[in-house]
C-alpha positions in Angstrom: 57.9 -19.6 -89.4 59.5 -20.6 -86.0 57.4 -22.1 -83.3 58.1 -19.2 -80.9 57.3 -16.6 -83.5 54.0 -18.3 -84.4 53.1 -18.5 -80.7 53.9 -14.8 -80.2 51.6 -13.9 -83.1 48.7 -15.7 -81.6 49.4 -14.3 -78.1 49.4 -10.8 -79.7 46.1 -11.6 -81.3 44.7 -12.4 -77.8 46.0 -9.1 -76.5 44.5 -7.2 -79.5 41.1 -8.9 -79.0 41.2 -7.9 -75.3 42.1 -4.3 -76.2 39.3 -4.1 -78.8 36.7 -5.5 -76.4 37.7 -3.2 -73.6 38.2 -0.2 -75.9 35.4 1.8 -74.1 37.5 1.5 -70.9 41.0 1.9 -72.4 40.3 4.7 -75.0 36.8 5.9 -74.2 37.1 7.0 -70.6 34.3 4.6 -69.5 33.7 2.6 -66.4 31.9 -0.7 -66.0 29.0 0.3 -63.7 25.3 -0.2 -64.1 24.5 3.3 -62.8 21.0 3.2 -64.3 20.0 1.2 -61.3 20.3 4.2 -59.0 19.2 6.9 -61.5 15.7 7.2 -59.9 16.9 6.7 -56.3 15.9 9.8 -54.3 19.1 9.7 -52.3 21.7 8.5 -54.7 20.3 9.3 -58.1 22.7 11.6 -60.0 25.8 10.7 -57.9 27.3 9.0 -61.0 26.6 9.5 -64.7 23.7 7.4 -66.1 24.3 6.2 -69.6 23.1 2.6 -69.9 20.6 0.5 -68.1 20.9 -3.1 -67.0 18.8 -3.9 -63.9 20.3 -7.3 -63.3 23.6 -6.0 -62.2 22.4 -4.4 -59.0 25.0 -5.9 -56.7 27.8 -4.1 -58.6 26.6 -0.6 -57.9 24.9 -1.4 -54.6 27.6 -3.5 -52.9 30.7 -4.0 -55.2 31.4 -0.4 -56.0 31.2 0.8 -52.3 33.4 -2.1 -51.3 36.0 -1.1 -53.9 35.7 2.5 -52.8 36.5 1.5 -49.2 39.4 -0.6 -50.4 40.7 2.2 -52.7 40.6 4.7 -49.8 42.5 2.2 -47.6 45.2 1.6 -50.2 45.7 5.3 -50.8 46.2 5.8 -47.1 48.7 2.9 -47.0 46.6 1.1 -44.4 45.2 -2.4 -44.0 41.7 -2.2 -42.5 40.1 -5.5 -41.4 36.8 -3.9 -40.3 34.3 -1.8 -42.2 32.3 0.5 -39.8 30.1 2.1 -42.5 27.3 -0.4 -43.1 25.1 -2.6 -40.8 26.8 -1.2 -37.7 30.1 -2.6 -38.8 31.3 -5.9 -40.3 34.6 -7.7 -40.8 36.0 -7.1 -44.3 38.6 -9.9 -44.4 36.3 -13.0 -44.3 34.9 -12.1 -47.7 37.7 -13.1 -50.1 36.1 -11.1 -52.9 37.2 -7.9 -51.1 40.7 -9.0 -52.1 42.2 -7.5 -49.0 45.6 -9.3 -49.5 45.5 -9.8 -53.2 48.7 -8.2 -54.6 47.3 -7.3 -58.1 44.3 -5.6 -56.7 46.3 -3.9 -54.0 48.7 -2.4 -56.5 45.9 -1.3 -58.9 44.0 0.5 -56.2 47.1 2.0 -54.7 48.0 3.7 -58.0 44.6 4.4 -59.6 41.1 5.8 -58.7 38.5 3.2 -58.0 36.8 3.3 -61.4 40.0 2.9 -63.3 41.3 0.2 -60.9 38.0 -1.8 -61.3 38.2 -1.8 -65.1 41.9 -2.5 -65.2 41.6 -5.5 -63.0 38.8 -6.9 -65.2 40.9 -6.3 -68.3 44.0 -7.9 -66.9 42.3 -11.0 -65.7 40.4 -11.4 -69.0 43.7 -11.1 -70.9 45.4 -13.6 -68.5 42.4 -15.9 -69.0 42.9 -16.0 -72.7 46.6 -16.6 -72.5 46.3 -19.3 -69.9 43.6 -21.1 -71.9 45.7 -20.9 -75.1 48.6 -22.7 -73.4 46.3 -25.2 -71.8 44.8 -26.1 -75.2 48.3 -26.3 -76.6 49.2 -28.8 -73.9 46.4 -30.9 -75.2 48.1 -30.9 -78.6 45.7 -28.5 -80.3 46.9 -26.4 -83.1 47.7 -22.7 -82.4 44.5 -21.7 -84.3 42.4 -24.2 -82.3 44.0 -23.0 -79.1 43.1 -19.4 -80.0 39.5 -20.6 -80.4 39.5 -22.0 -76.9 41.0 -18.7 -75.6 38.3 -16.6 -77.3 35.5 -18.8 -76.0 36.9 -18.7 -72.4 37.4 -14.9 -72.5 34.1 -13.8 -74.1 31.5 -16.5 -73.5 28.1 -15.6 -72.3 29.1 -16.5 -68.8 32.3 -14.4 -68.8 30.6 -11.3 -70.3 27.5 -11.7 -68.2 29.5 -11.6 -65.0 32.1 -9.2 -66.3 31.4 -6.3 -63.9 31.4 -8.5 -60.9 35.0 -9.6 -61.5 34.4 -13.0 -60.0 34.3 -15.0 -63.2 37.2 -12.9 -64.6 39.3 -14.1 -61.7 38.1 -17.7 -62.1 38.9 -17.6 -65.8 42.4 -16.3 -65.2 43.4 -18.8 -62.6 41.5 -22.0 -63.4 43.2 -23.0 -66.7 46.6 -21.9 -65.4 46.3 -24.0 -62.3 44.9 -27.0 -64.3 47.8 -26.7 -66.8 50.4 -27.2 -64.0 48.3 -29.8 -62.2 48.3 -31.9 -65.4 52.0 -31.5 -65.7 52.5 -32.6 -62.1 50.6 -35.8 -62.8 51.9 -36.6 -66.2 55.5 -35.5 -65.8 55.7 -36.7 -62.2 57.5 -33.6 -60.9 56.6 -32.3 -57.5 57.6 -28.7 -58.4 54.5 -28.5 -60.7 52.3 -29.5 -57.9 53.9 -26.7 -55.8 53.3 -24.2 -58.6 49.7 -25.4 -58.9 49.1 -24.9 -55.1 50.7 -21.4 -55.1 48.6 -20.4 -58.1 45.4 -21.6 -56.3 46.6 -19.9 -53.1 46.9 -16.6 -54.8 43.6 -17.0 -56.4 41.9 -17.8 -53.1 43.0 -14.3 -51.9 40.3 -12.9 -54.2 37.9 -15.7 -54.8 34.5 -17.0 -53.7 35.0 -20.1 -51.6 32.6 -22.1 -53.6 34.6 -21.7 -56.8 37.7 -23.0 -55.0 35.6 -26.0 -53.9 34.6 -26.6 -57.5 38.3 -26.4 -58.5 39.1 -29.1 -56.0 36.2 -31.3 -57.2 37.3 -31.0 -60.8 41.0 -31.7 -60.1 40.0 -34.7 -58.0 37.9 -36.1 -60.8 40.6 -35.6 -63.3 43.2 -37.2 -61.1 41.0 -40.3 -60.7 40.5 -40.4 -64.4 44.2 -40.5 -65.0 44.7 -43.3 -62.4 41.9 -45.4 -63.8 43.2 -45.1 -67.4 46.6 -46.1 -66.4 48.3 -42.8 -67.1 49.7 -42.5 -63.6 49.8 -44.3 -60.3 47.5 -43.7 -57.4 50.5 -42.8 -55.2 51.8 -40.2 -57.6 48.3 -38.7 -58.1 47.7 -38.5 -54.4 51.0 -36.9 -53.8 50.3 -34.2 -56.5 46.8 -33.6 -55.0 48.3 -33.4 -51.4 51.0 -31.0 -52.4 48.6 -28.8 -54.3 46.2 -28.6 -51.4 48.8 -27.9 -48.8 50.4 -25.0 -50.7 47.0 -23.7 -51.8 45.9 -23.5 -48.2 49.2 -22.3 -46.9 49.6 -19.4 -49.4 46.0 -18.3 -48.8 45.9 -19.0 -45.0 45.7 -15.3 -44.1 42.4 -15.2 -46.0 41.1 -18.8 -45.8 41.3 -19.1 -42.0 39.1 -16.1 -41.5 36.7 -17.1 -44.2 36.1 -20.5 -42.7 35.8 -19.0 -39.2 33.1 -16.6 -40.6 31.1 -19.6 -41.8 30.5 -20.4 -38.1 28.9 -17.1 -37.4 27.3 -16.1 -40.7 23.6 -15.9 -41.2 23.7 -17.9 -44.4 21.6 -21.0 -44.0 21.8 -24.3 -45.8 19.7 -24.8 -48.9 16.8 -27.2 -49.0 15.9 -29.0 -52.2 12.8 -27.0 -52.7 14.7 -23.7 -52.4 17.3 -24.8 -54.9 14.7 -26.1 -57.4 12.2 -23.2 -57.1 14.7 -20.3 -56.8 18.1 -21.1 -58.2 17.7 -23.6 -60.9 16.2 -23.6 -64.4 14.5 -26.2 -66.6 16.8 -28.1 -68.9 15.1 -26.7 -72.0 16.1 -23.2 -71.0 19.7 -24.5 -70.7 19.5 -25.7 -74.3 17.8 -22.6 -75.5 20.4 -20.1 -74.1 23.2 -22.4 -75.2 22.0 -22.2 -78.8 20.5 -18.7 -78.8 21.8 -16.4 -76.0 19.0 -13.8 -76.5 16.2 -16.3 -76.6 15.0 -15.4 -73.1 15.4 -11.7 -73.7 18.3 -9.5 -72.7 18.1 -7.3 -69.6 20.3 -4.7 -71.3 17.5 -4.3 -73.8 14.9 -4.0 -71.1 13.2 -7.4 -71.3 14.1 -10.7 -69.7 12.1 -13.8 -68.8 12.5 -16.1 -65.9 11.7 -19.7 -66.6 11.7 -20.4 -62.9 12.8 -18.8 -59.7 15.5 -16.1 -59.6 17.9 -17.3 -62.2 19.0 -14.2 -64.0 20.6 -13.7 -67.4 24.2 -14.1 -66.2 23.2 -17.2 -64.3 21.6 -18.9 -67.3 23.5 -17.8 -70.4 26.8 -19.7 -71.1 26.9 -19.2 -74.8 30.1 -20.4 -76.5 29.4 -19.1 -80.0 27.1 -20.9 -82.4 29.9 -22.0 -84.7 31.8 -23.5 -81.7 29.1 -26.0 -81.0 29.7 -28.1 -84.2 33.4 -28.2 -83.4 32.6 -29.3 -79.8 30.5 -32.1 -81.2 33.4 -33.2 -83.3 35.6 -33.2 -80.2 33.0 -35.3 -78.3 32.9 -37.9 -81.1 36.7 -38.3 -81.2 36.3 -41.5 -79.2 39.2 -40.6 -76.9 38.8 -41.1 -73.2 39.8 -37.5 -72.3 37.1 -36.0 -74.5 34.5 -38.4 -73.0 35.5 -37.3 -69.5 35.1 -33.6 -70.4 31.7 -34.3 -72.0 30.5 -36.3 -69.1 31.6 -33.6 -66.6 29.9 -30.9 -68.7 26.7 -32.9 -68.8 26.8 -33.5 -65.0 27.3 -29.8 -64.4 24.4 -29.0 -66.6 22.2 -31.3 -64.6 23.3 -29.8 -61.4 22.7 -26.4 -62.9 19.1 -27.5 -63.6 18.6 -28.6 -60.0 18.3 -32.3 -61.0 17.5 -34.1 -57.8 19.4 -37.3 -58.4 22.6 -35.3 -58.9 21.9 -32.4 -56.6 21.1 -34.5 -53.5 24.4 -36.3 -52.8 26.6 -33.4 -53.8 24.7 -30.7 -51.9 23.8 -32.8 -48.9 26.9 -34.8 -48.1 29.8 -32.7 -49.3 31.0 -30.1 -46.8 29.8 -26.5 -47.4 28.1 -27.3 -50.7 24.6 -27.0 -49.2 25.3 -23.3 -48.9 26.2 -22.8 -52.5 24.2 -22.1 -55.6 24.4 -25.2 -57.9 24.0 -23.0 -61.0 27.6 -21.8 -60.6 28.8 -25.2 -61.6 28.2 -23.8 -65.0 31.7 -22.5 -65.4 33.1 -26.0 -65.1 30.8 -27.1 -68.0 32.0 -24.1 -70.0 35.6 -25.0 -69.3 35.1 -28.6 -70.6 33.3 -27.3 -73.7 36.3 -24.9 -74.4 38.6 -27.9 -74.6 36.2 -30.0 -76.6 35.6 -27.2 -79.1 39.4 -26.7 -79.5 39.9 -30.4 -80.0 37.1 -30.7 -82.5 38.4 -27.6 -84.4 41.8 -29.1 -84.6 40.4 -32.5 -85.8 38.1 -30.9 -88.4 40.9 -29.3 -90.3 43.3 -32.2 -89.9 41.1 -35.4 -90.2 38.5 -36.0 -92.8 36.5 -38.2 -90.6 35.8 -35.3 -88.2 34.1 -33.3 -90.9 30.9 -35.3 -91.1 29.7 -34.6 -87.5 30.5 -30.9 -88.0 28.5 -30.7 -91.2 25.6 -32.7 -89.7 25.5 -30.4 -86.6 25.6 -27.3 -88.7 22.6 -28.6 -90.7 20.6 -29.4 -87.5 21.4 -25.9 -86.1 20.3 -24.2 -89.3 17.0 -26.2 -89.1 16.6 -25.1 -85.5 16.9 -21.4 -86.4 14.6 -22.0 -89.3 12.0 -23.2 -86.8 12.7 -20.3 -84.5 12.3 -17.8 -87.4 9.0 -19.4 -88.4 7.8 -19.3 -84.8 8.6 -15.6 -84.6 6.6 -15.0 -87.8 3.7 -16.9 -86.4 3.9 -14.9 -83.2 3.7 -11.7 -85.1 0.7 -12.9 -87.0 -1.2 -14.6 -84.0 0.2 -13.3 -80.8 -2.7 -14.5 -78.7 -1.7 -18.1 -79.5 1.4 -17.7 -77.4 0.1 -16.0 -74.3 -0.7 -19.3 -72.5 2.7 -20.6 -73.4 4.4 -17.5 -72.1 2.5 -17.6 -68.8 3.4 -21.3 -68.4 7.0 -21.2 -69.5 8.0 -17.7 -68.1 6.1 -17.1 -64.9 8.3 -14.1 -64.1 9.6 -11.2 -66.2 11.8 -8.2 -65.7 10.8 -5.1 -67.7 11.1 -1.4 -67.1 7.6 0.0 -67.5 7.4 3.7 -68.5 3.7 4.1 -68.3 3.1 3.2 -64.6 0.4 0.8 -63.6 -2.9 0.0 -65.1 -4.3 -1.3 -68.5 -1.5 0.6 -70.4 1.1 -1.4 -68.6 -0.2 -4.7 -70.1 -0.4 -3.1 -73.5 3.2 -1.8 -73.3 4.4 -5.2 -72.1 2.9 -7.0 -75.1 4.3 -4.4 -77.5 7.7 -4.9 -76.0 7.5 -8.7 -76.5 6.2 -8.3 -80.0 9.0 -5.8 -80.8 11.7 -8.1 -79.3 10.5 -11.4 -80.9 10.5 -9.8 -84.3 12.2 -11.1 -87.5 13.9 -7.7 -87.8 15.6 -8.1 -84.4 19.2 -8.8 -85.6 20.5 -9.4 -82.1 18.0 -12.2 -81.7 19.1 -13.9 -84.9 22.8 -12.9 -84.8 23.9 -16.5 -84.2 21.9 -17.7 -87.2 23.6 -15.1 -89.4 27.0 -16.2 -88.1 26.1 -19.8 -88.6 25.0 -19.2 -92.2 28.3 -17.5 -92.9 30.2 -20.2 -91.2 28.4 -22.9 -93.2 29.5 -21.2 -96.4 33.2 -21.1 -95.2 33.1 -24.8 -94.2 31.4 -25.8 -97.4 34.1 -23.9 -99.5 36.8 -25.6 -97.5 35.4 -29.1 -98.0 35.1 -28.4 -101.7 38.7 -27.3 -101.9 38.0 -23.6 -102.6 39.7 -22.5 -99.4 43.0 -23.7 -97.9 43.2 -24.9 -94.3 44.9 -21.8 -93.0 42.4 -19.4 -94.6 39.3 -21.4 -93.8 40.3 -22.0 -90.1 41.1 -18.3 -89.6 37.8 -17.3 -91.2 35.9 -19.6 -88.9 37.8 -18.3 -86.0 37.0 -14.7 -87.0 33.3 -15.5 -87.1 33.4 -17.0 -83.6 35.2 -13.8 -82.4 32.6 -11.6 -84.0 29.7 -13.6 -82.6 31.0 -13.7 -79.0 32.3 -10.1 -79.1 29.1 -8.5 -80.4 26.9 -10.6 -78.0 29.1 -9.7 -75.0 29.3 -6.0 -75.7 25.6 -5.7 -76.0 25.1 -6.9 -72.5 27.8 -4.9 -70.7 26.7 -1.5 -69.2 29.2 1.3 -69.4 29.1 4.8 -68.0 31.3 7.8 -68.1 34.2 7.5 -65.7 33.8 10.2 -63.1 34.2 10.5 -59.4 30.9 10.3 -57.5 29.3 13.6 -56.7 27.2 13.9 -53.5 23.5 14.7 -53.9 21.8 17.4 -51.7 20.8 14.9 -49.0 24.4 13.4 -49.0 26.0 16.9 -48.8 23.9 17.7 -45.8 24.9 14.5 -44.0 28.5 14.9 -44.9 28.5 18.4 -43.2 27.4 17.0 -39.9 29.7 16.2 -37.1 30.0 12.5 -36.2 30.1 9.8 -35.5 26.5 9.1 -36.2 24.4 6.7 -38.3 21.6 7.1 -40.7 18.6 4.9 -41.5 17.5 5.2 -45.1 13.8 4.4 -45.6 13.5 6.3 -48.9 15.6 4.2 -51.3 13.7 1.3 -52.9 16.4 -1.2 -52.3 19.1 -1.4 -49.7 22.7 -0.7 -50.6 26.1 0.3 -49.2 26.5 3.6 -51.1 26.6 5.7 -48.0 30.1 4.3 -47.3 31.4 5.9 -50.5 31.0 9.2 -48.6 32.1 7.8 -45.3 28.6 8.0 -43.8 27.7 5.2 -41.4 24.5 3.3 -42.2 22.4 1.1 -39.9 21.2 -0.9 -42.9 22.9 -2.2 -46.0 23.9 -5.6 -47.4 26.8 -8.1 -47.3 27.2 -11.7 -48.3 28.8 -12.7 -45.1 28.2 -11.0 -41.8 27.4 -12.1 -38.2 24.0 -13.8 -37.9 23.2 -12.2 -34.5 22.8 -8.7 -36.0 20.3 -9.8 -38.6 18.4 -11.9 -36.0 18.0 -8.9 -33.8 17.0 -6.5 -36.6 14.6 -9.0 -38.2 12.9 -9.3 -34.8 12.8 -5.5 -34.4 11.4 -4.9 -37.9 9.3 -6.9 -40.3 10.9 -5.2 -43.3 12.9 -8.2 -44.4 12.2 -10.2 -47.5 11.5 -13.8 -46.3 13.3 -15.3 -49.2 16.5 -13.4 -48.7 16.5 -14.0 -45.0 16.2 -17.8 -45.4 18.6 -18.2 -48.4 21.1 -15.4 -48.0 20.2 -13.0 -45.2 22.5 -10.5 -46.8 20.2 -7.5 -46.8 19.1 -5.3 -43.9 16.2 -3.1 -45.0 13.9 -1.4 -42.5 10.4 -0.2 -43.0 10.0 1.8 -39.8 11.8 4.0 -37.3 9.9 3.7 -34.0 11.9 1.1 -32.3 14.2 2.3 -29.4 16.9 0.0 -30.9 17.6 2.7 -33.5 18.4 5.2 -30.9 20.7 2.6 -29.2 22.4 2.2 -32.6 23.3 5.9 -32.8 20.9 6.6 -35.7 20.8 10.3 -35.6 19.0 10.8 -39.0 16.0 9.1 -40.6 15.7 9.5 -44.3 12.1 9.3 -45.5 10.5 9.6 -48.9 7.7 11.7 -47.7 7.0 14.0 -44.7 5.4 12.4 -41.6 1.6 12.6 -41.5 1.7 14.1 -38.0 4.1 15.6 -35.4 6.6 13.5 -33.5 8.3 14.9 -30.4 11.4 12.8 -30.9 12.0 14.0 -34.5 12.9 17.3 -36.0 12.8 18.0 -39.8 16.2 19.3 -41.0 16.1 18.9 -44.8 13.5 18.6 -47.5 15.2 18.2 -50.9 14.3 15.1 -52.9 13.8 13.3 -49.6 12.9 14.4 -46.1 15.6 14.0 -43.4 14.6 14.0 -39.8 17.0 14.3 -36.9 16.4 11.8 -34.1 16.5 13.8 -30.9 16.6 10.6 -28.8 19.7 9.2 -30.5 22.3 7.9 -28.1 26.0 8.5 -28.6 28.1 5.9 -30.5 29.5 4.9 -27.0 27.8 5.6 -23.7 27.7 4.4 -20.1 25.0 2.2 -18.6 24.9 1.8 -14.8 22.5 -1.1 -14.7 22.9 -4.5 -16.3 21.3 -7.9 -16.2 22.5 -11.4 -17.2 20.1 -13.6 -19.1 19.9 -16.2 -21.9 20.3 -15.2 -25.5 16.6 -15.8 -26.2 15.5 -13.7 -23.3 17.9 -10.9 -24.3 16.6 -11.0 -27.9 13.0 -10.6 -26.7 13.8 -7.9 -24.2 15.9 -5.7 -26.6 13.4 -6.0 -29.4 10.5 -4.9 -27.3 9.1 -1.4 -27.6 9.6 -0.6 -23.9 13.3 -1.4 -23.9 15.4 1.4 -22.4 19.0 0.9 -23.7 20.4 3.9 -21.7 19.2 2.3 -18.4 20.1 -1.4 -18.7 22.6 -3.5 -20.6 21.7 -7.1 -21.3 24.7 -9.4 -21.0 25.2 -13.2 -21.5 27.5 -13.7 -18.5 28.7 -11.9 -15.4 31.2 -9.0 -16.3 34.6 -8.5 -14.7 35.0 -4.8 -14.0 38.3 -3.0 -14.5 40.1 -1.5 -11.5 38.8 1.7 -10.0 40.7 4.9 -10.7 40.4 8.5 -9.4 37.2 10.1 -10.6 37.3 13.1 -12.9 36.2 16.5 -11.8 34.0 17.1 -14.8 31.5 14.4 -13.9 30.4 11.3 -15.9 30.2 10.6 -19.6 32.2 9.5 -22.6 34.1 11.1 -25.4 35.5 9.4 -28.5 39.1 10.4 -29.2 39.5 8.2 -32.3 37.1 6.3 -34.4 38.9 4.5 -37.2 37.9 1.2 -39.0 40.1 -1.0 -36.9 40.6 1.0 -33.7 38.3 3.0 -31.3 39.7 5.1 -28.5 37.2 6.3 -25.8 37.6 8.3 -22.6 35.0 7.4 -20.0 34.3 9.0 -16.6 32.3 6.7 -14.3 30.8 7.8 -11.0 30.3 4.2 -10.2 30.8 0.8 -11.8 29.3 1.0 -15.3 29.0 -0.8 -18.6 30.5 1.0 -21.5 28.2 0.2 -24.5 29.6 0.6 -28.0 27.0 0.4 -30.8 29.2 -1.7 -33.0 28.5 -5.3 -34.0 30.2 -7.8 -31.8 32.6 -10.1 -33.5 35.5 -12.3 -32.3 38.8 -10.6 -32.8 38.0 -7.3 -31.1 40.3 -6.7 -28.2 40.0 -4.2 -25.4 42.5 -2.4 -23.2 41.4 -0.3 -20.2 44.1 2.0 -19.0 46.7 -0.1 -20.8 45.5 -3.4 -19.3 43.7 -6.1 -21.3 39.9 -6.3 -20.8 37.1 -8.5 -22.1 34.9 -7.3 -24.9 31.4 -8.3 -23.8 28.5 -9.2 -26.1 25.8 -6.8 -25.0 22.2 -6.3 -26.0 22.4 -9.5 -28.1 24.7 -8.3 -30.9 26.9 -5.4 -29.8 30.1 -4.6 -27.9 30.6 -3.5 -24.3 33.4 -3.2 -21.7 32.9 -3.4 -17.9 34.5 -0.3 -16.2 35.3 0.3 -12.6 34.7 3.6 -10.9 36.8 6.6 -12.1 38.3 7.9 -15.3 39.4 5.4 -17.9 41.0 5.3 -21.4 39.5 2.4 -23.4 41.1 1.3 -26.6 39.3 -1.3 -28.8 41.2 -2.8 -31.7 40.3 -5.4 -34.3 43.1 -8.0 -34.6 41.7 -11.5 -35.0 44.0 -14.2 -33.7 43.5 -16.2 -36.8 44.7 -13.2 -38.8 48.0 -13.3 -37.0 48.4 -17.0 -37.5 47.3 -16.8 -41.1 50.0 -14.2 -41.9 52.7 -16.5 -40.4 51.4 -19.5 -42.4 51.1 -17.5 -45.6 54.6 -16.0 -45.4 56.2 -19.4 -44.3 54.4 -21.3 -47.1 55.2 -18.7 -49.8 58.9 -18.6 -48.9 59.1 -22.4 -48.7 57.4 -22.8 -52.1 59.8 -20.2 -53.7 62.8 -21.9 -52.1 61.7 -25.4 -53.4 61.2 -24.0 -56.9 64.6 -22.3 -56.9 66.4 -25.5 -55.6 64.4 -27.9 -57.8 66.8 -29.6 -60.3 66.3 -28.6 -64.0 66.5 -30.7 -67.1 66.1 -34.2 -65.5 64.2 -36.7 -67.6 61.2 -38.1 -65.9 61.1 -41.7 -65.0 58.7 -44.0 -66.8 55.5 -44.8 -65.0 55.5 -48.4 -63.7 52.0 -48.7 -65.2 53.2 -47.8 -68.6 53.6 -50.8 -71.0 57.0 -51.6 -72.4 57.9 -49.9 -75.5 55.6 -46.9 -75.1 57.1 -43.5 -74.9 56.7 -41.5 -71.7 53.7 -39.2 -71.6 55.9 -36.3 -70.6 55.5 -33.2 -72.7 59.3 -32.8 -72.5 59.7 -36.2 -74.4 57.5 -35.4 -77.5 58.2 -37.0 -80.8 59.0 -34.5 -83.5 56.7 -35.3 -86.4 58.0 -34.0 -89.6 55.0 -34.5 -91.8 53.8 -31.3 -93.3 50.1 -30.3 -92.9 47.9 -29.4 -95.7 48.1 -25.8 -94.7 51.8 -25.6 -94.9 52.5 -25.9 -91.1 54.3 -28.7 -89.4 52.1 -31.1 -87.5 52.2 -30.6 -83.8 54.0 -33.3 -81.8 51.6 -35.8 -80.4 51.5 -36.6 -76.7 50.2 -40.0 -75.6 47.2 -39.6 -73.4 44.1 -41.7 -72.8 
């Protein structure tokens, strides 16, 4: 069988696995949304079909789905919106790279498909690309095709990949990381600049849809690998530095349209630096839980089954489970024990990431204190680097096991140890069934927090139901809990038969690979929530609000958790949530209301949830409707009940327009303005608080119809207002202030003022004026130029790069050694035991 045909068969196997795993989406008309989270919401319950519950995926339906809906609407209209007016009184879309505003693949999918189909298709495509990229990366490490397929399967369907599947973040990481690393290695080993250019362009495209912290982790790993290659004498420092520099330049240049605005937002965002105590208490987990979920992914429960334990803080299932398949672990051990420098590097890096994941002080402190931006990251997300290293180790050990007899002993020993571990687990479960009271103190100590959906309400029955749920889950009949043990036992039989000569290499290796596929596939599918793919239907409260003339905002006090779901129906909300948005808005609202969770305000500050409605600030923010869970206990002269259906909607009779004129103003410090605006006696219609003296526009003839404002156009990126002023006035616009908003009064540039601590205003002279506000950040314009120039330069360099030249020998390479270039491989003609030719060996440390 030819090399190309064999490779094609394995790539077809990867594609088939992806199709089977995503069959619910491809053939079943399903969408990947945890809609059970809103099934009991009095405002949004019933807007989407409710089929499966997973309460740890709240961000998908609460924030991810509305953002995709906004993006999908933009693509179908053929527009590019940089500002979202529908949540938190407006926020810039472009700084958050996860929005994928300029990502070509996402843009095309959402241009052609509805939001639910586009969301699922993007996950499918990136998972498929991840498998293909990891396959070729493992092949570049001289792993056999079967071993490379093992690496691809682990990378596609690990506990980390499937746990984060609906978010799409890890799917994007998985697609681009091995591909970029493949070309980065080639740029160092083959000493060709074009591979560094390709690496940079790949990373640049990835950065258009990535979390910034993952890109920082990319850079850290590439830097460590480059130093490793220099210290082992595989390349020179000069050549490694050149590759790293070219990669960084093109990565930044291609993504400049996104990266410049993301970095700018870090200056204004509310996200604060982590302290050691916050990391340790909230976003790390003990090392023993790391080992436990690595060996048994369901050991701490499974939120899809309604029960999940927290060993410490807020580390959820998808943050703690990075299962690679129980049968992959012995092969990874064989890879670690190969005594090659490369495998030792990967093992050391995986161990370091695990320690960072566990919040280990000695490793956390230097990284998250001295490295730029890292003190605003969650260290647990280093976990994907550890998983990447383990994929390579498992593939290397798998290849060695079926090719070298000395690699079989560590695999056999590890299998025996793992079987003994599961024997102890099974005995512990039996003991728990017999004497459950013995384990209650241990559960309270080891798992101080638990997530469980109680059906009986509160009271003594709740405790009884909880204990029954634990006993039912930790049962010897729970096949999901002991699925890895079953897979391991079957794998042990296969490996035993191979060592005794009953199975040939090819059959044994493919059987072992099949068991890993079954293990990861079944574990992953169990976790993923799916729902029927349908367009959202407005509930009665939403239908009422959609029928009202705008613009106006709502304040939702009825839903248990804040979300951005109003924007699905183009309704503007004064609350909501977003990872990155201007700090001054949250600072004002947290002063006005005490409804913020202290933890979220300190760590993320990405949620705006109110508990009251009395502050005059809400009238200033054009909040026309308050949504309450129950009727008010007494009359309120400023409110009028307009709907009672699942919730109670009150119209705020004191609500001010989205844009209005204020004749008086005062200039004061930011602290004084904050105190004044948040006070209960503040009158926003009488006085505007500014941070510096305004420059009023020129006077014009006054209109006959008197004073006032009217909004001619209110689109995401542009607002057109007609204002009639009887005297010099401040035009206040209840939209969050952010650099990049430009104003034109009667066709002439004007300054956008920061008014009432967090909002926009324009100073107008006497008379009638036409005011146009548009959001066009300066860095956006510069970023477009840099991105286009860099992309064209990179493509031109690749087209003009010479082909077929032989790389020069490294000056560090001893005489008589072959070059490490993959284009100068020795063809080894020795036949393998399984009938395939041995793969050509490439000299590496």
